[in-house]
MIMI-103168 format. One line per field, with one value per residue (C-alpha): residue number from 0; residue in one letter; x, y, z. Coordinates in nm, 4 decimals. Each point is the difference from the previous one (the first is absolute). Layout:
N
paba: (NUM ...);
lumro: (a ...);
px: (X ...);
py: (Y ...);
pz: (Z ...);
END
This chain:
569
paba: (0 1 2 3 4 5 6 7 8 9 10 11 12 13 14 15 16 17 18 19 20 21 22 23 24 25 26 27 28 29 30 31 32 33 34 35 36 37 38 39 40 41 42 43 44 45 46 47 48 49 50 51 52 53 54 55 56 57 58 59 60 61 62 63 64 65 66 67 68 69 70 71 72 73 74 75 76 77 78 79 80 81 82 83 84 85 86 87 88 89 90 91 92 93 94 95 96 97 98 99 100 101 102 103 104 105 106 107 108 109 110 111 112 113 114 115 116 117 118 119 120 121 122 123 124 125 126 127 128 129 130 131 132 133 134 135 136 137 138 139 140 141 142 143 144 145 146 147 148 149 150 151 152 153 154 155 156 157 158 159 160 161 162 163 164 165 166 167 168 169 170 171 172 173 174 175 176 177 178 179 180 181 182 183 184 185 186 187 188 189 190 191 192 193 194 195 196 197 198 199 200 201 202 203 204 205 206 207 208 209 210 211 212 213 214 215 216 217 218 219 220 221 222 223 224 225 226 227 228 229 230 231 232 233 234 235 236 237 238 239 240 241 242 243 244 245 246 247 248 249 250 251 252 253 254 255 256 257 258 259 260 261 262 263 264 265 266 267 268 269 270 271 272 273 274 275 276 277 278 279 280 281 282 283 284 285 286 287 288 289 290 291 292 293 294 295 296 297 298 299 300 301 302 303 304 305 306 307 308 309 310 311 312 313 314 315 316 317 318 319 320 321 322 323 324 325 326 327 328 329 330 331 332 333 334 335 336 337 338 339 340 341 342 343 344 345 346 347 348 349 350 351 352 353 354 355 356 357 358 359 360 361 362 363 364 365 366 367 368 369 370 371 372 373 374 375 376 377 378 379 380 381 382 383 384 385 386 387 388 389 390 391 392 393 394 395 396 397 398 399 400 401 402 403 404 405 406 407 408 409 410 411 412 413 414 415 416 417 418 419 420 421 422 423 424 425 426 427 428 429 430 431 432 433 434 435 436 437 438 439 440 441 442 443 444 445 446 447 448 449 450 451 452 453 454 455 456 457 458 459 460 461 462 463 464 465 466 467 468 469 470 471 472 473 474 475 476 477 478 479 480 481 482 483 484 485 486 487 488 489 490 491 492 493 494 495 496 497 498 499 500 501 502 503 504 505 506 507 508 509 510 511 512 513 514 515 516 517 518 519 520 521 522 523 524 525 526 527 528 529 530 531 532 533 534 535 536 537 538 539 540 541 542 543 544 545 546 547 548 549 550 551 552 553 554 555 556 557 558 559 560 561 562 563 564 565 566 567 568);
lumro: (m n a k v v a d v t a r t t t p g p r h r e r t p l r i r f r r t r g r r l r r l g y a f l t l i a l l c a t v v v a y h l t t i p k p h p e t v t q s t v f l d s g g a y l g r r g p v d r q d v p l s g v p r h v q e a v i a a e n r s f r t d r g i s p r a l a r a t l a t l t g g d q q g g s t i t q q y v k n a l l s p e r s l s r k a r e a l i a i k l d r t r s k d e i l e g y l n t v y f g r g a a g i q s a a r n y f g v d a e d l t v a q g a a l a s i v n i p s y y e k a g s d g k v t a r l e n r w e w v l d a m a a s g a i t a k q r a e a r f p a f r f y p p g e t e g q r q y l i d v a s k e a a g r l g i t e d q l a s g g y s v t t t f d l a l q d r a t q l v q d r p g g g r g v r v h t a v v g m v p g d g a l r l l y g g s d y a r q p f n d a v s g a v e a g t a l e p f g k v k p g d p l r a l l a t p a p t p l n l t s a y a t l g a g g k y a t p y t v a r i t r e g r t v y r a r p e v r r v l d e q m a y w a d a r t g a g s v p v a g g p a d a a a f p a e r s v l i t g g a g g g t t r r t v w t t g y d t r l a l t v t l f a d r a g g k k g t t v p a q l p n d p p p t k f a e q v a s g i w g a a t k s e a e g g g);
px: (6.6306 0.2053 0.2916 -0.0866 -0.3282 0.1195 0.2372 -0.2530 -0.2569 0.3137 0.0426 -0.3188 -0.0246 0.3408 0.0228 -0.1543 -0.2761 -0.0219 -0.0658 -0.3350 0.0525 -0.1245 -0.2571 0.0943 -0.1924 -0.2775 0.1852 0.3314 -0.1754 -0.2063 0.3532 0.1836 -0.2855 -0.1124 0.1868 -0.1401 -0.3496 0.0525 0.1387 -0.2997 -0.2483 0.1864 -0.0500 -0.3634 -0.0469 0.1811 -0.1998 -0.3207 0.1310 0.0463 -0.3121 -0.1618 0.1983 -0.0756 -0.3835 -0.0003 0.1908 -0.2302 -0.3034 0.1456 0.0273 -0.3374 -0.1563 -0.1599 -0.1078 -0.3802 -0.2253 -0.1294 -0.3836 -0.2574 -0.1105 0.3569 0.0184 -0.3786 0.0041 -0.3078 -0.0958 -0.0041 -0.1875 0.1484 -0.1924 0.0888 0.2749 0.1640 -0.1873 -0.0809 -0.3623 0.0032 0.0384 -0.1350 0.1460 0.0139 0.3442 0.0900 0.3589 0.1668 0.3616 0.2616 0.3493 0.2634 0.1091 -0.3354 0.0666 0.2359 0.3535 -0.1044 -0.2883 0.1715 0.2564 -0.2489 -0.1590 0.3451 0.0847 -0.3397 -0.0235 0.3382 0.3267 0.2295 -0.2077 0.2367 0.3078 -0.1910 -0.0760 -0.3662 -0.0650 0.1214 0.1231 -0.0606 -0.3644 -0.0618 0.1240 -0.2218 -0.2980 0.0811 0.0164 -0.3461 -0.1668 0.1550 -0.1056 -0.3263 0.1177 -0.1094 0.0575 0.2962 0.0601 0.0928 0.3453 0.1583 -0.1828 0.0817 -0.1595 -0.3027 -0.0492 -0.0031 -0.2269 -0.2605 0.0337 0.1029 -0.1043 -0.2865 -0.0261 -0.0050 0.2196 0.2188 0.3696 -0.0248 -0.1252 0.2711 0.2291 -0.1226 -0.0502 0.3838 0.1119 -0.2188 0.1519 0.3573 -0.0835 -0.1767 0.2959 0.2304 -0.2015 -0.1337 0.1390 -0.0836 -0.1896 -0.2325 -0.0564 -0.0899 -0.2196 -0.2148 -0.0009 -0.1064 -0.2800 -0.1324 0.0610 -0.3298 -0.0024 -0.3647 -0.2865 -0.0731 0.3146 0.2377 0.3197 0.1550 -0.1838 -0.3572 0.1559 0.1083 -0.3432 -0.1844 0.2014 0.1392 -0.2331 0.3107 0.1797 0.3037 0.2330 -0.1078 0.0373 0.2491 0.2744 -0.2362 -0.3012 0.2271 0.1359 -0.3647 -0.0934 0.2942 -0.0830 -0.3332 0.1002 0.0868 -0.3691 -0.2000 -0.3421 0.0796 0.1832 -0.2627 -0.2173 0.2840 -0.1475 -0.3289 0.1165 0.2474 0.1261 0.0878 0.1489 0.2371 0.1116 0.0579 0.1826 0.2420 0.1067 -0.0005 0.2496 0.2148 -0.0258 0.1457 0.2699 0.1096 -0.0073 0.1938 0.2633 0.0266 0.0405 -0.3237 -0.0920 0.1798 0.0284 -0.2010 -0.2731 -0.0465 -0.0216 -0.2729 -0.2082 -0.3299 -0.2517 -0.2548 -0.3714 -0.2198 -0.3045 -0.2872 -0.0928 -0.2469 -0.1166 -0.2432 -0.3673 0.0933 0.1970 -0.3051 -0.1481 0.3022 -0.1159 -0.2650 0.2761 0.2136 -0.2856 -0.0604 0.3693 0.0529 -0.2611 0.1092 0.3822 -0.0782 -0.2079 0.2866 0.2512 -0.2618 0.0388 -0.2404 -0.0008 0.1411 0.2877 0.0481 -0.0251 0.2856 0.2234 0.2057 -0.1146 0.0195 -0.3390 -0.0055 -0.3159 -0.1548 -0.1451 0.0945 -0.0045 0.0159 -0.3120 -0.1694 0.0893 -0.1556 -0.3109 -0.0344 0.0413 -0.2711 -0.2479 0.0218 -0.2623 -0.2535 -0.3743 -0.1112 -0.3041 -0.2597 -0.2843 0.1810 0.1237 0.3772 0.1491 0.3042 0.2366 0.2074 0.2836 0.1861 0.2709 0.1759 0.2095 -0.2026 0.1641 0.2163 -0.2455 0.2329 -0.2028 0.1440 -0.2702 -0.2361 -0.1855 -0.1927 -0.1447 0.1000 0.1569 0.1085 -0.0408 -0.3822 -0.0769 0.2371 -0.2528 0.1605 -0.2792 0.2183 0.0366 -0.2874 -0.2762 -0.2756 -0.1836 -0.3003 0.0769 -0.2613 0.1445 0.3641 0.0340 -0.2424 0.2771 0.0413 -0.3499 0.0138 0.3670 0.0614 0.3211 0.1848 0.0731 0.0773 -0.1500 -0.3226 -0.0287 0.0795 -0.2789 -0.2479 0.0199 -0.2723 0.2064 0.3569 0.2769 0.2018 0.2976 -0.1980 -0.1598 0.3400 0.1283 -0.2832 0.0948 0.3708 -0.0822 -0.1398 0.3110 0.2262 -0.2157 -0.1841 0.2820 -0.1126 0.2825 -0.0510 0.0378 0.3272 0.1739 0.3219 0.2907 0.3053 0.0547 0.3830 0.1401 0.3475 0.0911 -0.1434 -0.3189 -0.2226 -0.2919 -0.0407 -0.3480 -0.0952 -0.3002 -0.3074 -0.1416 -0.2446 -0.1966 -0.3818 -0.1435 0.0719 0.1287 -0.3127 -0.2077 0.2335 0.0170 -0.3990 -0.0349 0.2859 -0.2186 -0.2942 0.1787 0.1351 -0.3252 -0.0513 0.3225 0.2131 0.3534 0.1624 0.1987 -0.1447 0.1052 0.1911 0.3527 -0.0581 -0.1827 0.3369 0.1966 -0.0948 -0.0501 0.0378 -0.2419 -0.3700 -0.1277 -0.3658 -0.1826 -0.3448 -0.2299 -0.3162 -0.1646 -0.3079 -0.3194 -0.0983 0.0025 -0.0179 -0.0203 0.3307 0.1372 0.3457 0.2081 0.2898 0.2571 0.2416 0.2804 0.2301 0.2514 0.2728 0.2256 -0.2584 -0.3520 -0.1357 -0.3407 -0.1408 -0.3117 -0.2208 -0.2953 -0.1883 -0.1588 -0.2003 -0.0445 -0.2564 -0.2671 0.2069 0.3073 0.3359 -0.1700 -0.0202 -0.2257 0.0667 -0.0932 -0.0303 0.3226 -0.0057 -0.0397 0.2076 0.2606 -0.1322 0.1395 0.0744 0.1921 0.2021 0.0661 0.1220 0.2114 0.1805 0.0575 0.1190 0.2373 0.1486 0.0392 0.1895 0.2282 0.0409 0.0668 0.2197 0.2318 0.0104 0.1227 0.2372 0.1366 0.0433 -0.2606);
py: (-2.0399 0.2999 -0.0698 0.2974 -0.1336 -0.3280 0.1551 0.1613 -0.2823 -0.2198 0.2740 -0.0053 -0.3728 -0.0562 0.2931 -0.0675 0.2490 0.1540 -0.2488 0.0397 0.1445 -0.2168 0.1904 0.1321 -0.1719 0.2087 -0.0487 0.1364 0.2946 0.1052 -0.0067 0.2110 0.2486 -0.0240 0.3141 0.1983 -0.0879 0.0339 0.3412 0.1130 -0.1644 0.2151 0.3087 -0.0636 -0.0818 0.3259 0.2076 -0.1655 0.0946 0.3218 0.0707 -0.1258 0.2192 0.2897 -0.1023 0.0082 0.3095 0.1776 -0.1583 0.1263 0.3541 0.0216 -0.1679 0.2267 -0.0597 0.0367 0.1666 -0.2412 -0.1133 0.2202 -0.2955 0.0204 0.3863 -0.0022 0.0056 -0.0609 0.1953 -0.1550 0.0801 -0.0288 0.0222 0.2730 -0.2281 -0.0727 -0.3299 -0.1334 0.0366 -0.0345 0.1515 0.1331 -0.0133 -0.2164 -0.1657 -0.0514 0.1533 0.3188 0.0792 0.0504 0.1135 -0.2369 0.1673 -0.0854 -0.3578 -0.1769 -0.1368 -0.3327 -0.0051 0.1005 -0.2572 -0.2798 0.0712 -0.0102 -0.3188 -0.1351 0.1209 0.0779 -0.0312 0.1483 0.3029 0.2684 -0.1181 -0.1528 0.2014 -0.0387 -0.3460 -0.3374 -0.1670 -0.3362 0.0580 0.2123 -0.3155 -0.2280 0.2200 0.0131 -0.3614 -0.0294 0.2319 -0.1662 -0.3769 0.1015 -0.0727 0.1395 0.3640 0.0947 0.2765 0.3644 -0.0854 0.3307 0.2363 0.2531 -0.2401 -0.0452 0.3597 0.0559 -0.2823 0.0888 0.3973 0.0866 -0.2716 -0.2112 -0.3630 -0.1639 -0.3001 0.0298 0.0417 0.3334 0.1119 -0.2021 0.1654 0.3538 -0.0786 -0.0913 0.3028 0.2448 -0.1713 0.0521 0.3409 0.0851 -0.1468 0.2352 0.3072 -0.0474 -0.0594 -0.3654 0.1956 0.1532 -0.3259 -0.1671 0.2675 -0.0247 -0.3771 -0.0191 0.2665 -0.2041 -0.3780 -0.1959 -0.1431 -0.1822 0.0885 0.3034 0.1645 0.1478 0.1456 -0.0436 0.2612 -0.1486 -0.3646 0.1166 0.1264 -0.2733 -0.3011 0.1835 0.3004 0.2270 0.2328 -0.1028 0.1862 -0.1961 -0.3175 -0.2626 -0.2171 -0.2959 0.1817 0.1262 -0.3206 -0.1616 0.2498 -0.0709 -0.3518 0.0639 0.1735 -0.3456 -0.1106 0.2796 -0.1682 -0.3142 0.1579 0.2771 -0.2668 -0.0169 0.0304 -0.1607 -0.3447 -0.1904 -0.1467 0.2961 0.1385 -0.2906 0.0159 0.3832 -0.0424 -0.2376 0.2563 0.2784 -0.2078 -0.0209 0.4027 0.0538 -0.2651 0.1588 0.3814 -0.1528 -0.1482 0.3289 0.2127 0.1789 -0.0853 -0.1282 -0.3355 0.1190 0.1517 -0.3364 -0.1809 0.2323 0.0065 -0.1787 -0.0751 0.3080 -0.0292 0.1360 0.1719 -0.2386 -0.0545 0.0637 0.2826 -0.0502 0.1226 0.3284 0.1011 0.0723 0.1898 0.2623 0.0895 0.2359 0.1998 0.0097 0.1152 0.3042 0.0765 -0.0412 0.2623 0.2422 -0.0246 0.0659 0.3142 0.1266 -0.0506 0.1384 -0.3052 -0.2711 -0.3408 -0.1681 0.2215 -0.0429 -0.3959 0.0040 0.2696 -0.2037 0.1966 -0.1150 0.0963 -0.0139 0.0045 0.0747 -0.3365 -0.2549 -0.3186 -0.2146 0.1733 -0.0579 -0.3674 -0.0066 0.1512 -0.2411 -0.2950 0.1402 0.0695 -0.3271 -0.1281 0.2577 -0.0914 -0.1260 0.1042 -0.2214 0.0080 0.2483 0.2278 0.0858 0.1179 0.2693 0.0719 0.3004 0.1210 0.3185 0.1218 0.3335 0.2311 0.3017 0.3462 -0.1350 -0.1919 -0.2891 -0.2980 -0.3209 -0.2396 -0.0437 -0.3330 0.0523 -0.3796 -0.3565 -0.0565 0.2752 -0.2639 -0.0623 0.3566 0.2713 0.2543 0.1422 0.0131 0.2070 0.2873 0.0052 -0.2200 0.2161 -0.0902 0.1222 0.2624 -0.0809 0.0799 0.0164 0.3913 0.0631 0.1504 0.2836 0.0856 0.3260 0.1367 0.2253 -0.1125 0.1462 -0.1773 -0.2638 -0.1436 0.1902 -0.1458 -0.3491 0.0264 0.1038 -0.3184 -0.2624 -0.2852 0.0569 -0.2299 -0.1965 0.2391 0.3130 -0.1384 -0.0735 0.3517 0.1288 -0.1485 0.0501 0.3362 -0.0390 -0.1919 0.3040 0.2509 0.1418 0.0127 -0.1868 -0.1457 -0.1006 -0.3736 -0.1097 -0.3360 0.1040 0.1060 0.0303 -0.0885 -0.0459 -0.0778 -0.1073 0.0673 0.3610 0.1140 0.1636 0.0310 0.0074 0.0225 0.3242 -0.0738 0.2404 0.1259 0.2485 0.0850 -0.0552 -0.0308 0.2584 -0.1556 0.0335 -0.1592 -0.2658 -0.0751 -0.0008 -0.2234 -0.2616 -0.0001 -0.1006 -0.2976 -0.0848 -0.0331 -0.3736 -0.0789 -0.2929 -0.0489 -0.0822 -0.2860 -0.3331 -0.0826 0.1175 -0.1111 0.1874 0.3098 0.0765 0.0411 0.3677 0.0653 0.3898 0.0038 0.0321 -0.2489 -0.0739 -0.2150 0.1024 -0.2213 0.0810 -0.0575 0.0357 -0.1901 -0.1298 -0.3080 -0.3192 0.2161 0.1615 0.0922 0.1477 -0.0485 0.2144 0.0399 0.2475 0.0523 0.2750 0.1735 0.2567 -0.2693 -0.2056 0.0370 -0.3470 -0.0637 -0.3581 0.0291 -0.3115 0.0642 -0.2232 0.0304 -0.2052 0.0391 0.2909 -0.0087 0.1312 -0.1887 0.1218 0.1731 -0.1104 0.1091 -0.0373 -0.3382 -0.1078 -0.1510 -0.3616 -0.0293 -0.3070 0.0905 0.3535 0.2580 0.2530 -0.2587 -0.0737 0.3447 0.0633 -0.3128 0.0853 0.3674 -0.1319 -0.2582 0.2644 0.2643 -0.2658 -0.0697 0.3639 0.1160 -0.3339 0.1321 0.3522 -0.1091 -0.2503 0.2968 0.2304 0.2382);
pz: (-11.2926 0.0579 0.2332 0.2376 0.0521 0.0585 0.2524 0.1990 0.0027 0.1181 0.2678 0.1109 0.0377 0.1798 0.2295 0.3157 0.1453 0.3397 0.3004 0.2040 0.3426 0.3079 0.2179 0.3520 0.2557 0.2000 0.3194 -0.1183 -0.1685 0.3256 0.1952 -0.2472 -0.0073 0.3759 0.1056 -0.2703 0.0875 0.3662 -0.0688 -0.2188 0.2758 0.2582 -0.2031 -0.0571 0.3613 0.1223 -0.2657 0.1500 0.3473 -0.1096 -0.1476 0.3026 0.2194 -0.2562 0.0246 0.3617 0.0501 -0.2383 0.1629 0.3314 -0.1040 -0.1614 0.2862 0.2541 0.3588 -0.0314 0.2717 0.2515 -0.0674 0.1288 0.2700 0.1293 0.0906 0.1029 0.3792 0.2507 0.2827 0.3500 0.2830 0.3829 0.3238 0.2480 0.1527 -0.3560 -0.0381 -0.3501 -0.0938 -0.3743 -0.3168 -0.3068 -0.3517 -0.3136 0.1146 0.3908 -0.0590 0.1860 -0.0911 0.2631 -0.0331 0.0349 0.3067 0.1658 -0.0441 0.2541 -0.1364 0.1458 -0.2113 -0.3217 0.0568 0.0709 -0.3484 -0.1557 0.1703 -0.1062 -0.3524 -0.1549 0.2290 -0.2498 -0.0233 0.1070 -0.2305 -0.3082 -0.3265 -0.0003 -0.1435 0.0482 -0.3178 0.1243 0.0818 -0.3180 -0.2158 0.2131 -0.0390 -0.3845 -0.0195 0.1879 -0.2407 -0.3155 0.1278 0.1627 0.3452 0.3194 0.0317 0.1654 0.2819 -0.0519 0.1301 0.1221 0.2111 -0.2741 -0.2678 0.2241 0.0609 -0.3849 -0.0593 0.2637 -0.0357 -0.3256 -0.2504 -0.0879 0.1186 -0.3524 -0.0420 -0.3233 -0.0829 -0.1171 0.3384 0.2003 -0.2161 0.0404 0.3640 0.0448 -0.1988 0.2135 0.3180 -0.1112 -0.0995 0.3272 0.2152 -0.1965 0.0543 0.3265 0.3599 0.1466 0.2724 -0.2482 -0.1657 0.3183 0.1173 -0.3226 0.0585 0.3542 -0.0736 -0.3124 0.0805 0.0935 0.3551 -0.0182 0.1917 -0.2745 0.1295 -0.2554 0.1687 0.3243 0.1654 -0.0460 0.0561 0.3480 0.0630 -0.1219 0.1782 0.2986 0.0539 0.0142 -0.2355 -0.1913 0.2108 0.2943 -0.1355 0.2282 -0.1228 0.0146 -0.1741 -0.2801 -0.0714 0.0039 -0.2682 -0.2196 0.0105 -0.1046 -0.3369 -0.1426 -0.0168 0.1379 -0.1120 0.2105 0.3000 0.0599 0.1879 0.2734 0.3325 -0.0765 -0.2020 0.2028 -0.3011 -0.1827 0.3396 0.0407 -0.3277 0.0313 0.3221 -0.1831 -0.2591 0.2805 0.1654 -0.3453 -0.0400 0.3748 -0.0757 -0.3119 0.1767 0.3115 -0.2574 -0.1945 0.3192 -0.0832 0.3758 0.3164 0.1276 0.2948 -0.2058 -0.1864 0.3272 0.1220 -0.2987 0.0572 -0.2549 -0.0095 0.0438 -0.2805 -0.0325 -0.0640 -0.3586 -0.1653 0.2167 0.2933 0.0155 0.1435 -0.3094 -0.2139 0.2861 -0.0120 -0.3434 0.1597 0.1697 -0.3440 -0.1603 0.2372 0.0262 -0.3847 -0.0823 0.2811 -0.1130 -0.3620 0.1190 0.1992 -0.2902 -0.2504 -0.2172 -0.1203 0.2027 -0.3005 0.0082 0.3616 -0.0449 -0.2552 0.1423 0.2386 0.3071 0.3637 0.1687 0.3997 0.1278 0.3450 0.0384 0.2478 -0.1425 0.3394 0.0881 -0.3153 -0.0066 0.3392 -0.1125 -0.2850 0.2403 0.2472 -0.2753 -0.1400 0.2341 -0.0907 -0.0341 -0.3538 -0.1730 -0.1396 -0.2551 -0.2350 0.2779 0.0023 0.3188 -0.0213 0.2511 -0.0144 0.2478 0.0227 0.2287 0.0043 0.2107 0.1397 -0.0629 -0.2727 -0.2355 -0.0804 -0.0699 0.1759 -0.1138 -0.2981 -0.0040 -0.3090 -0.0773 0.0426 -0.3442 -0.2552 -0.2680 0.0687 0.1036 -0.1300 0.1671 0.3092 0.2640 0.2498 -0.2340 -0.2388 0.1988 0.0950 0.3290 0.1455 0.2415 0.2755 0.3596 -0.1406 0.0124 0.3057 0.1995 -0.2509 -0.0106 0.1735 -0.1197 -0.2557 -0.1591 -0.2685 -0.3337 -0.1051 0.3171 -0.0729 -0.3537 0.1236 0.2875 -0.2273 -0.2346 0.0662 -0.0773 0.1344 -0.1179 0.2629 -0.0629 0.0497 0.2903 0.1667 -0.1234 0.2152 0.3379 -0.0837 0.0269 0.3666 0.0870 -0.1220 0.1976 -0.2919 -0.2518 -0.3378 -0.1949 -0.3688 -0.0200 -0.1956 -0.0975 -0.1537 0.2366 -0.2456 -0.3690 -0.1321 -0.3373 -0.0410 0.3564 -0.0051 0.1865 -0.2361 0.2310 0.3788 0.1474 0.2172 0.2041 -0.0843 0.3412 0.1015 0.3125 -0.1027 0.3657 0.2719 0.3147 0.1758 -0.2797 -0.0202 0.3579 -0.0202 -0.2832 0.1460 0.3502 -0.2039 -0.1514 0.3461 0.1663 0.0734 -0.1972 0.0678 -0.0170 -0.3352 0.1139 0.0258 0.3495 0.3065 -0.1895 -0.2958 0.1719 0.1833 -0.3071 0.0079 0.3684 -0.0518 -0.2873 -0.0258 -0.2417 -0.0945 -0.1929 -0.1485 -0.1851 -0.2205 -0.3133 -0.2156 0.0080 0.3438 0.2024 -0.2536 -0.3123 0.0185 -0.3432 0.1242 0.3213 0.0800 0.2617 0.0728 0.2501 0.0178 0.2028 -0.0771 -0.1632 -0.2072 -0.1261 -0.1158 -0.1548 -0.0849 -0.2119 -0.1086 -0.2636 -0.2051 -0.3711 -0.2462 -0.3866 -0.0798 -0.2494 -0.2792 -0.1247 0.1637 0.2831 0.3803 0.2905 0.3638 0.1577 0.3536 0.1776 0.1391 0.3592 0.0495 0.1016 0.1427 -0.2192 0.2779 0.2116 -0.3132 -0.0710 0.3489 0.0191 -0.3144 0.1284 0.3263 -0.1850 -0.2219 0.2660 0.2332 -0.2674 -0.0724 0.3636 0.0559 -0.3203 0.1665 0.3139 -0.1338 -0.2130 0.2837 -0.0838);
END
């Protein structure tokens, strides 16, 4: 073997090779690289935060504040009696806007105390409540509240009620943007005009009327705190005043709200001590509420005509219509007529009552039926009664129009009959009947009534016709005490009808003086030979219809004269 080859072989077999390295334990290697990995994780976290912040910033700038839902800007039109008492409304939503200046400061503070005590200082959202609502959405838990007043306003007026993370995120972004671009007063005004209070009332103005029968500007500290307490669960608390359990629970929350107001300085210690839990209007409404729809029907038609718009436009226009009606007199008539004689064998008895001011035309009273829900037809305005002896006092006079055309009608309406005798009460001056005294919108008067009066009888003819009615007449008032109400006035009550003896089909009683003309009419009908038609029928004799009509007239007259005397008229 070659010596060089032998040497190489020997060298390979005798020279030791490289030694095997031992593996470093994982724990040690983890400790050595922890800093590097933490830095990487920190960089990743910061990157994620930066991306999220960038996303939020971009989303914020891309977010626009949507316009309110149509139903949150649609307003109803309310109807008031001559003294400002609430009659009712027309419109798809029971809501009327009021400026924040029209809401007492103590009412504003009551809502803030009940719903969002940090409202004046927060940024429009509550991070804690937002996280709670997000968790509830992810886990399917109970739906959480809207948190801040700003978020509630966004949810109720600007967004759909769907429950999702995307909607909640959009709600928060809009709330933040709203808070940055609008004043707190603007947000609070929008909230108070859209939040639901129960009893069908959206907004503070409708709530004030539905619960207490007053305008928002007239709410007391106690009433404002009660409405603020209701916002929490309006569908439950709306029964306050008629359900003992609900009322007691609401009173506890009311106390809590007042305590918070006192603690924040929103009310004084004296105001807190003097506050008494308020009385609520009964809910649901009583029987007379449905009867008032006859009044609203007539006034709505007239108001729309005066403004040159449709009744639908009127109903959603946010108007306030002050009528000529006297609600107390209307309710008194409703009570008296409830005992009217009933029909039998297919006979239906109708009672209509009309009261108007002679020489002016303002209608104080229109009883058109017992229940609008069962009979929307207004007997007082549209019911045709057989004239019979009703217009005999005018038999030989020659009046001018429109009284001439009215007297030529063989079946006048109770309203027309009252208008004729009101002309005598005014000494021969005919006044066109009207029901709308004033219409306002957003605090501005857009219509004011001007009575349409014209002389249709000269003084001699008016005196002659009046003398014919007075022949054999009796005092309008029912007794000595009532008769003394107008000692200086000549008040008469005349009664007549169509048909004779026990076969009377119509009975009417009219009383008038210079202050009021009042007519009570009873007539009966039954189904005609053709479908949908009616024919006159005999009035029942028990109780006697003539006596009943006179009793109703005397009762209403007594209420009217008493009210006039107490008012200093």
